[in-house]
C-alpha positions in Angstrom: 7.3 -22.1 29.1 10.4 -24.1 27.9 11.7 -23.5 24.3 13.3 -26.6 22.7 16.0 -26.7 20.0 15.2 -28.6 16.9 17.2 -31.7 17.8 15.4 -31.9 21.2 12.0 -31.4 19.5 12.8 -34.3 17.1 13.6 -36.5 20.2 10.5 -35.5 21.8 8.5 -36.2 18.8 9.9 -39.6 18.4 9.2 -40.4 22.0 5.6 -39.6 21.7 5.1 -41.6 18.5 6.8 -44.6 20.0 4.9 -44.3 23.4 1.6 -44.0 21.3 2.4 -47.0 19.2 3.0 -49.3 22.1 0.1 -48.2 24.2 -2.5 -50.8 24.3 -5.7 -50.1 22.4 -7.8 -50.1 25.5 -5.6 -47.3 27.0 -5.7 -45.4 23.7 -9.4 -45.3 24.0 -9.2 -43.6 27.3 -6.0 -41.6 27.0 -5.7 -38.8 24.4 -2.3 -38.6 22.7 -2.1 -35.0 23.9 -2.0 -36.2 27.6 1.2 -38.4 26.8 2.6 -35.3 25.0 1.9 -33.2 28.2 3.8 -35.8 30.4 6.6 -35.8 28.1 6.9 -31.9 27.8 6.6 -31.5 31.5 9.5 -33.8 32.2 11.6 -32.3 29.3 10.9 -28.9 30.6 12.6 -29.9 33.7 15.7 -30.8 31.8 15.2 -34.5 31.0 16.4 -35.8 27.6 16.7 -39.4 28.0 14.3 -41.0 25.6 13.8 -44.0 27.8 12.8 -42.0 30.9 10.6 -39.5 28.8 8.8 -42.5 27.3 8.3 -44.1 30.8 6.8 -40.6 32.0 4.4 -40.7 29.0 3.3 -44.2 29.7 2.8 -44.0 33.5 -0.4 -42.2 34.3 -3.8 -42.6 35.9 -5.4 -45.9 34.8 -9.1 -45.2 34.1 -11.4 -48.0 34.7 -15.1 -48.0 33.5 -17.3 -49.6 36.1 
């Protein structure tokens, strides 16, 4: 497991909050915020710190369709 310094944690928190705020309500209904956090942490654990790339990683995921 990766350890993050306070500055990085602040960036990650901001990225998560921003990604969640722009996520459409229909996706929020089917995507837990923790799933976005997991995607962000996974990429950050690989060394990524660019907020745009981290946010993109959070937003891209499986689309669940109710049929």
